[in-house]
VEXDREN-667219 format. One record per residue (C-alpha): residue number from 1; residue in three letters; x, y, z. Coordinates in steps of 0.25 Angstrom, whole numbers, always signed. Example, Ala and Ser with C-alpha at 12.3 -4.5 7.8 and 13.67 -1.06 7.14 Angstrom:
<pagu><n>1</n><res>Ala</res><px>+49</px><py>-18</py><pz>+31</pz></pagu>
<pagu><n>2</n><res>Ser</res><px>+55</px><py>-4</py><pz>+29</pz></pagu>
This chain:
<pagu><n>1</n><res>Met</res><px>-2</px><py>+143</py><pz>-29</pz></pagu>
<pagu><n>2</n><res>Lys</res><px>-3</px><py>+128</py><pz>-27</pz></pagu>
<pagu><n>3</n><res>Asn</res><px>+7</px><py>+127</py><pz>-16</pz></pagu>
<pagu><n>4</n><res>Trp</res><px>-1</px><py>+138</py><pz>-8</pz></pagu>
<pagu><n>5</n><res>Ile</res><px>-14</px><py>+131</py><pz>-10</pz></pagu>
<pagu><n>6</n><res>Leu</res><px>-8</px><py>+118</py><pz>-6</pz></pagu>
<pagu><n>7</n><res>Gly</res><px>-2</px><py>+125</py><pz>+7</pz></pagu>
<pagu><n>8</n><res>Leu</res><px>-15</px><py>+131</py><pz>+10</pz></pagu>
<pagu><n>9</n><res>Leu</res><px>-22</px><py>+117</py><pz>+9</pz></pagu>
<pagu><n>10</n><res>Val</res><px>-12</px><py>+111</py><pz>+18</pz></pagu>
<pagu><n>11</n><res>Ser</res><px>-13</px><py>+121</py><pz>+28</pz></pagu>
<pagu><n>12</n><res>Ala</res><px>-29</px><py>+121</py><pz>+29</pz></pagu>
<pagu><n>13</n><res>Ala</res><px>-28</px><py>+105</py><pz>+31</pz></pagu>
<pagu><n>14</n><res>Val</res><px>-18</px><py>+106</py><pz>+42</pz></pagu>
<pagu><n>15</n><res>Leu</res><px>-25</px><py>+118</py><pz>+49</pz></pagu>
<pagu><n>16</n><res>Pro</res><px>-35</px><py>+108</py><pz>+55</pz></pagu>
<pagu><n>17</n><res>Ala</res><px>-25</px><py>+98</py><pz>+59</pz></pagu>
<pagu><n>18</n><res>Ser</res><px>-15</px><py>+107</py><pz>+65</pz></pagu>
<pagu><n>19</n><res>Ala</res><px>-27</px><py>+112</py><pz>+73</pz></pagu>
<pagu><n>20</n><res>Gln</res><px>-29</px><py>+99</py><pz>+80</pz></pagu>
<pagu><n>21</n><res>Ala</res><px>-21</px><py>+96</py><pz>+92</pz></pagu>
<pagu><n>22</n><res>Phe</res><px>-12</px><py>+84</py><pz>+89</pz></pagu>
<pagu><n>23</n><res>Asp</res><px>-8</px><py>+75</py><pz>+101</pz></pagu>
<pagu><n>24</n><res>Leu</res><px>+0</px><py>+63</py><pz>+99</pz></pagu>
<pagu><n>25</n><res>Lys</res><px>-6</px><py>+58</py><pz>+113</pz></pagu>
<pagu><n>26</n><res>Glu</res><px>-19</px><py>+58</py><pz>+106</pz></pagu>
<pagu><n>27</n><res>Gly</res><px>-15</px><py>+49</py><pz>+94</pz></pagu>
<pagu><n>28</n><res>Gln</res><px>-22</px><py>+36</py><pz>+92</pz></pagu>
<pagu><n>29</n><res>Trp</res><px>-18</px><py>+23</py><pz>+86</pz></pagu>
<pagu><n>30</n><res>Phe</res><px>-26</px><py>+15</py><pz>+77</pz></pagu>
<pagu><n>31</n><res>His</res><px>-23</px><py>+1</py><pz>+70</pz></pagu>
<pagu><n>32</n><res>Ala</res><px>-28</px><py>-7</py><pz>+57</pz></pagu>
<pagu><n>33</n><res>Val</res><px>-25</px><py>-20</py><pz>+53</pz></pagu>
<pagu><n>34</n><res>Gly</res><px>-30</px><py>-26</py><pz>+40</pz></pagu>
<pagu><n>35</n><res>Tyr</res><px>-30</px><py>-31</py><pz>+26</pz></pagu>
<pagu><n>36</n><res>Asp</res><px>-22</px><py>-24</py><pz>+15</pz></pagu>
<pagu><n>37</n><res>Tyr</res><px>-23</px><py>-27</py><pz>+0</pz></pagu>
<pagu><n>38</n><res>Ser</res><px>-14</px><py>-19</py><pz>-10</pz></pagu>
<pagu><n>39</n><res>Ile</res><px>-10</px><py>-18</py><pz>-24</pz></pagu>
<pagu><n>40</n><res>Gly</res><px>+1</px><py>-13</py><pz>-32</pz></pagu>
<pagu><n>41</n><res>Ile</res><px>-2</px><py>-4</py><pz>-43</pz></pagu>
<pagu><n>42</n><res>Asp</res><px>+9</px><py>-1</py><pz>-53</pz></pagu>
<pagu><n>43</n><res>Leu</res><px>+6</px><py>+11</py><pz>-60</pz></pagu>
<pagu><n>44</n><res>Ser</res><px>+15</px><py>+12</py><pz>-71</pz></pagu>
<pagu><n>45</n><res>Thr</res><px>+11</px><py>-1</py><pz>-77</pz></pagu>
<pagu><n>46</n><res>Leu</res><px>-4</px><py>-2</py><pz>-71</pz></pagu>
<pagu><n>47</n><res>Ser</res><px>-1</px><py>-16</py><pz>-65</pz></pagu>
<pagu><n>48</n><res>Met</res><px>-2</px><py>-22</py><pz>-51</pz></pagu>
<pagu><n>49</n><res>Pro</res><px>+10</px><py>-28</py><pz>-46</pz></pagu>
<pagu><n>50</n><res>Phe</res><px>+4</px><py>-35</py><pz>-34</pz></pagu>
<pagu><n>51</n><res>Ala</res><px>-7</px><py>-35</py><pz>-24</pz></pagu>
<pagu><n>52</n><res>Ser</res><px>-6</px><py>-39</py><pz>-10</pz></pagu>
<pagu><n>53</n><res>Asn</res><px>-15</px><py>-43</py><pz>+2</pz></pagu>
<pagu><n>54</n><res>Gly</res><px>-9</px><py>-40</py><pz>+16</pz></pagu>
<pagu><n>55</n><res>Val</res><px>-12</px><py>-36</py><pz>+30</pz></pagu>
<pagu><n>56</n><res>Met</res><px>-9</px><py>-22</py><pz>+37</pz></pagu>
<pagu><n>57</n><res>Tyr</res><px>-8</px><py>-14</py><pz>+50</pz></pagu>
<pagu><n>58</n><res>Ala</res><px>-11</px><py>+1</py><pz>+51</pz></pagu>
<pagu><n>59</n><res>Pro</res><px>-8</px><py>+8</py><pz>+63</pz></pagu>
<pagu><n>60</n><res>Arg</res><px>-11</px><py>+23</py><pz>+64</pz></pagu>
<pagu><n>61</n><res>Phe</res><px>-9</px><py>+34</py><pz>+74</pz></pagu>
<pagu><n>62</n><res>Thr</res><px>-19</px><py>+46</py><pz>+73</pz></pagu>
<pagu><n>63</n><res>Leu</res><px>-20</px><py>+59</py><pz>+80</pz></pagu>
<pagu><n>64</n><res>Pro</res><px>-36</px><py>+62</py><pz>+81</pz></pagu>
<pagu><n>65</n><res>Met</res><px>-40</px><py>+76</py><pz>+75</pz></pagu>
<pagu><n>66</n><res>Gly</res><px>-55</px><py>+74</py><pz>+83</pz></pagu>
<pagu><n>67</n><res>Asp</res><px>-63</px><py>+62</py><pz>+84</pz></pagu>
<pagu><n>68</n><res>Glu</res><px>-64</px><py>+59</py><pz>+69</pz></pagu>
<pagu><n>69</n><res>Leu</res><px>-50</px><py>+63</py><pz>+62</pz></pagu>
<pagu><n>70</n><res>Ser</res><px>-37</px><py>+60</py><pz>+64</pz></pagu>
<pagu><n>71</n><res>Val</res><px>-22</px><py>+61</py><pz>+58</pz></pagu>
<pagu><n>72</n><res>Gly</res><px>-11</px><py>+51</py><pz>+60</pz></pagu>
<pagu><n>73</n><res>Leu</res><px>-1</px><py>+41</py><pz>+55</pz></pagu>
<pagu><n>74</n><res>Thr</res><px>-3</px><py>+27</py><pz>+50</pz></pagu>
<pagu><n>75</n><res>Ala</res><px>+7</px><py>+16</py><pz>+46</pz></pagu>
<pagu><n>76</n><res>Pro</res><px>+0</px><py>+4</py><pz>+40</pz></pagu>
<pagu><n>77</n><res>Ile</res><px>+9</px><py>-8</py><pz>+37</pz></pagu>
<pagu><n>78</n><res>Gly</res><px>+5</px><py>-21</py><pz>+31</pz></pagu>
<pagu><n>79</n><res>Leu</res><px>+10</px><py>-34</py><pz>+24</pz></pagu>
<pagu><n>80</n><res>Ala</res><px>+5</px><py>-41</py><pz>+12</pz></pagu>
<pagu><n>81</n><res>Leu</res><px>+5</px><py>-53</py><pz>+2</pz></pagu>
<pagu><n>82</n><res>Ala</res><px>+8</px><py>-47</py><pz>-11</pz></pagu>
<pagu><n>83</n><res>Gln</res><px>+6</px><py>-54</py><pz>-25</pz></pagu>
<pagu><n>84</n><res>Ser</res><px>+13</px><py>-49</py><pz>-37</pz></pagu>
<pagu><n>85</n><res>Gln</res><px>+2</px><py>-48</py><pz>-49</pz></pagu>
<pagu><n>86</n><res>Gly</res><px>+13</px><py>-49</py><pz>-58</pz></pagu>
<pagu><n>87</n><res>Gly</res><px>+17</px><py>-63</py><pz>-65</pz></pagu>
<pagu><n>88</n><res>Thr</res><px>+23</px><py>-69</py><pz>-53</pz></pagu>
<pagu><n>89</n><res>Gly</res><px>+11</px><py>-67</py><pz>-43</pz></pagu>
<pagu><n>90</n><res>Ser</res><px>+21</px><py>-69</py><pz>-32</pz></pagu>
<pagu><n>91</n><res>Leu</res><px>+18</px><py>-66</py><pz>-17</pz></pagu>
<pagu><n>92</n><res>Ser</res><px>+26</px><py>-55</py><pz>-10</pz></pagu>
<pagu><n>93</n><res>Leu</res><px>+25</px><py>-49</py><pz>+4</pz></pagu>
<pagu><n>94</n><res>Gly</res><px>+20</px><py>-35</py><pz>+4</pz></pagu>
<pagu><n>95</n><res>Tyr</res><px>+21</px><py>-25</py><pz>+14</pz></pagu>
<pagu><n>96</n><res>His</res><px>+18</px><py>-11</py><pz>+16</pz></pagu>
<pagu><n>97</n><res>Tyr</res><px>+20</px><py>+1</py><pz>+27</pz></pagu>
<pagu><n>98</n><res>Thr</res><px>+15</px><py>+16</py><pz>+27</pz></pagu>
<pagu><n>99</n><res>Leu</res><px>+16</px><py>+28</py><pz>+36</pz></pagu>
<pagu><n>100</n><res>Ala</res><px>+5</px><py>+38</py><pz>+33</pz></pagu>
<pagu><n>101</n><res>Ala</res><px>-3</px><py>+49</py><pz>+38</pz></pagu>
<pagu><n>102</n><res>Thr</res><px>-18</px><py>+47</py><pz>+41</pz></pagu>
<pagu><n>103</n><res>Leu</res><px>-30</px><py>+55</py><pz>+42</pz></pagu>
<pagu><n>104</n><res>Gln</res><px>-41</px><py>+48</py><pz>+48</pz></pagu>
<pagu><n>105</n><res>Thr</res><px>-56</px><py>+51</py><pz>+50</pz></pagu>
<pagu><n>106</n><res>Gly</res><px>-68</px><py>+45</py><pz>+56</pz></pagu>
<pagu><n>107</n><res>Leu</res><px>-67</px><py>+31</py><pz>+61</pz></pagu>
<pagu><n>108</n><res>Gly</res><px>-54</px><py>+27</py><pz>+66</pz></pagu>
<pagu><n>109</n><res>Ser</res><px>-48</px><py>+41</py><pz>+65</pz></pagu>
<pagu><n>110</n><res>Thr</res><px>-49</px><py>+43</py><pz>+81</pz></pagu>
<pagu><n>111</n><res>Val</res><px>-53</px><py>+33</py><pz>+92</pz></pagu>
<pagu><n>112</n><res>Thr</res><px>-63</px><py>+42</py><pz>+96</pz></pagu>
<pagu><n>113</n><res>Ser</res><px>-69</px><py>+43</py><pz>+81</pz></pagu>
<pagu><n>114</n><res>Asn</res><px>-83</px><py>+35</py><pz>+81</pz></pagu>
<pagu><n>115</n><res>Ala</res><px>-86</px><py>+37</py><pz>+67</pz></pagu>
<pagu><n>116</n><res>Phe</res><px>-91</px><py>+24</py><pz>+59</pz></pagu>
<pagu><n>117</n><res>Leu</res><px>-81</px><py>+28</py><pz>+47</pz></pagu>
<pagu><n>118</n><res>Gly</res><px>-68</px><py>+34</py><pz>+45</pz></pagu>
<pagu><n>119</n><res>Ala</res><px>-58</px><py>+37</py><pz>+33</pz></pagu>
<pagu><n>120</n><res>Phe</res><px>-43</px><py>+39</py><pz>+33</pz></pagu>
<pagu><n>121</n><res>Val</res><px>-32</px><py>+43</py><pz>+24</pz></pagu>
<pagu><n>122</n><res>Asn</res><px>-17</px><py>+39</py><pz>+24</pz></pagu>
<pagu><n>123</n><res>Met</res><px>-5</px><py>+46</py><pz>+17</pz></pagu>
<pagu><n>124</n><res>Gly</res><px>+9</px><py>+42</py><pz>+19</pz></pagu>
<pagu><n>125</n><res>Tyr</res><px>+20</px><py>+34</py><pz>+14</pz></pagu>
<pagu><n>126</n><res>Gly</res><px>+22</px><py>+19</py><pz>+13</pz></pagu>
<pagu><n>127</n><res>Ser</res><px>+27</px><py>+6</py><pz>+6</pz></pagu>
<pagu><n>128</n><res>Phe</res><px>+21</px><py>-6</py><pz>+1</pz></pagu>
<pagu><n>129</n><res>Ala</res><px>+31</px><py>-16</py><pz>-3</pz></pagu>
<pagu><n>130</n><res>Arg</res><px>+32</px><py>-32</py><pz>-6</pz></pagu>
<pagu><n>131</n><res>Gln</res><px>+44</px><py>-42</py><pz>-6</pz></pagu>
<pagu><n>132</n><res>Val</res><px>+44</px><py>-48</py><pz>-20</pz></pagu>
<pagu><n>133</n><res>Arg</res><px>+53</px><py>-59</py><pz>-25</pz></pagu>
<pagu><n>134</n><res>Asn</res><px>+65</px><py>-56</py><pz>-31</pz></pagu>
<pagu><n>135</n><res>Tyr</res><px>+65</px><py>-64</py><pz>-44</pz></pagu>
<pagu><n>136</n><res>Ser</res><px>+78</px><py>-59</py><pz>-49</pz></pagu>
<pagu><n>137</n><res>Gly</res><px>+87</px><py>-68</py><pz>-40</pz></pagu>
<pagu><n>138</n><res>Ile</res><px>+96</px><py>-56</py><pz>-36</pz></pagu>
<pagu><n>139</n><res>Gly</res><px>+94</px><py>-50</py><pz>-22</pz></pagu>
<pagu><n>140</n><res>Pro</res><px>+84</px><py>-54</py><pz>-12</pz></pagu>
<pagu><n>141</n><res>Ala</res><px>+73</px><py>-64</py><pz>-14</pz></pagu>
<pagu><n>142</n><res>Phe</res><px>+62</px><py>-52</py><pz>-11</pz></pagu>
<pagu><n>143</n><res>Val</res><px>+63</px><py>-38</py><pz>-14</pz></pagu>
<pagu><n>144</n><res>Arg</res><px>+54</px><py>-27</py><pz>-9</pz></pagu>
<pagu><n>145</n><res>Asp</res><px>+45</px><py>-21</py><pz>-19</pz></pagu>
<pagu><n>146</n><res>Gly</res><px>+40</px><py>-8</py><pz>-13</pz></pagu>
<pagu><n>147</n><res>Ser</res><px>+30</px><py>+3</py><pz>-16</pz></pagu>
<pagu><n>148</n><res>Ser</res><px>+33</px><py>+15</py><pz>-7</pz></pagu>
<pagu><n>149</n><res>Gly</res><px>+25</px><py>+28</py><pz>-8</pz></pagu>
<pagu><n>150</n><res>Val</res><px>+15</px><py>+37</py><pz>-3</pz></pagu>
<pagu><n>151</n><res>Phe</res><px>+3</px><py>+29</py><pz>+3</pz></pagu>
<pagu><n>152</n><res>Ser</res><px>-11</px><py>+34</py><pz>+4</pz></pagu>
<pagu><n>153</n><res>Glu</res><px>-23</px><py>+28</py><pz>+10</pz></pagu>
<pagu><n>154</n><res>Ile</res><px>-38</px><py>+31</py><pz>+12</pz></pagu>
<pagu><n>155</n><res>Gly</res><px>-47</px><py>+23</py><pz>+19</pz></pagu>
<pagu><n>156</n><res>Val</res><px>-61</px><py>+21</py><pz>+27</pz></pagu>
<pagu><n>157</n><res>Arg</res><px>-64</px><py>+14</py><pz>+40</pz></pagu>
<pagu><n>158</n><res>Tyr</res><px>-77</px><py>+10</py><pz>+46</pz></pagu>
<pagu><n>159</n><res>Asp</res><px>-80</px><py>+4</py><pz>+61</pz></pagu>
<pagu><n>160</n><res>Tyr</res><px>-81</px><py>-11</py><pz>+61</pz></pagu>
<pagu><n>161</n><res>Val</res><px>-85</px><py>-16</py><pz>+76</pz></pagu>
<pagu><n>162</n><res>Gly</res><px>-77</px><py>-5</py><pz>+83</pz></pagu>
<pagu><n>163</n><res>Asn</res><px>-65</px><py>-5</py><pz>+74</pz></pagu>
<pagu><n>164</n><res>Glu</res><px>-62</px><py>+1</py><pz>+60</pz></pagu>
<pagu><n>165</n><res>Val</res><px>-61</px><py>-5</py><pz>+47</pz></pagu>
<pagu><n>166</n><res>Asn</res><px>-52</px><py>+2</py><pz>+38</pz></pagu>
<pagu><n>167</n><res>Leu</res><px>-52</px><py>+1</py><pz>+22</pz></pagu>
<pagu><n>168</n><res>Ser</res><px>-41</px><py>+10</py><pz>+14</pz></pagu>
<pagu><n>169</n><res>Val</res><px>-35</px><py>+11</py><pz>+1</pz></pagu>
<pagu><n>170</n><res>Gly</res><px>-21</px><py>+15</py><pz>+1</pz></pagu>
<pagu><n>171</n><res>Leu</res><px>-9</px><py>+17</py><pz>-10</pz></pagu>
<pagu><n>172</n><res>Trp</res><px>+5</px><py>+17</py><pz>-10</pz></pagu>
<pagu><n>173</n><res>Arg</res><px>+9</px><py>+27</py><pz>-22</pz></pagu>
<pagu><n>174</n><res>Val</res><px>+23</px><py>+24</py><pz>-26</pz></pagu>
<pagu><n>175</n><res>Pro</res><px>+32</px><py>+36</py><pz>-31</pz></pagu>
<pagu><n>176</n><res>Thr</res><px>+32</px><py>+37</py><pz>-47</pz></pagu>
<pagu><n>177</n><res>Ser</res><px>+47</px><py>+35</py><pz>-47</pz></pagu>
<pagu><n>178</n><res>Ala</res><px>+46</px><py>+20</py><pz>-40</pz></pagu>
<pagu><n>179</n><res>Val</res><px>+46</px><py>+13</py><pz>-53</pz></pagu>
<pagu><n>180</n><res>Asp</res><px>+39</px><py>-2</py><pz>-53</pz></pagu>
<pagu><n>181</n><res>Lys</res><px>+32</px><py>+2</py><pz>-40</pz></pagu>
<pagu><n>182</n><res>Ala</res><px>+19</px><py>-1</py><pz>-38</pz></pagu>
<pagu><n>183</n><res>Asp</res><px>+8</px><py>+8</py><pz>-30</pz></pagu>
<pagu><n>184</n><res>Val</res><px>+1</px><py>+0</py><pz>-21</pz></pagu>
<pagu><n>185</n><res>Val</res><px>-14</px><py>+1</py><pz>-18</pz></pagu>
<pagu><n>186</n><res>Ser</res><px>-19</px><py>-5</py><pz>-5</pz></pagu>
<pagu><n>187</n><res>Val</res><px>-33</px><py>-8</py><pz>+1</pz></pagu>
<pagu><n>188</n><res>Arg</res><px>-34</px><py>-10</py><pz>+16</pz></pagu>
<pagu><n>189</n><res>Leu</res><px>-45</px><py>-15</py><pz>+26</pz></pagu>
<pagu><n>190</n><res>Leu</res><px>-40</px><py>-13</py><pz>+40</pz></pagu>
<pagu><n>191</n><res>Tyr</res><px>-47</px><py>-15</py><pz>+53</pz></pagu>
<pagu><n>192</n><res>Gly</res><px>-43</px><py>-4</py><pz>+63</pz></pagu>
<pagu><n>193</n><res>Phe</res><px>-42</px><py>-5</py><pz>+78</pz></pagu>
<pagu><n>194</n><res>Tyr</res><px>-37</px><py>+6</py><pz>+89</pz></pagu>
């Protein structure tokens, strides 16, 4: 019974999208750069293993579905300085990358949108990793400590001097089987342009 209801809901959601004529030639590119603050949260111990400050670039390609709605792909990437919150407090290089499907509405959803506010949701897969110092004396001096998993993000944008300003919250959720890996929560402030 549950599968039948789920199938009906998915069909109802896809129907309006399939009724639209998608043409890749009508696709639009948008870009955003800005600040990214991220923290690692280890849900097994409720500790915060690291916090990072960094910069990021987020290109997106969207297909308009009218003047105020679009769907597409986004691929944010970033670099950060991450500080361990444990006993060492050491600095490390953090980096992240993601590929996500995006649903955009309002400002910034299409080039022709004249809305003052907009919103977006991104869902995909990505990784937030750090190059941490290997104190064991065995192997390389730095090793990758990565949190890979499902990425989700929700955000709003508003108009500032003709360009969009994005404020969003994202989450890299690692699989339960990934022992000693932290989920990562990210807060982003980005300046967008076409």
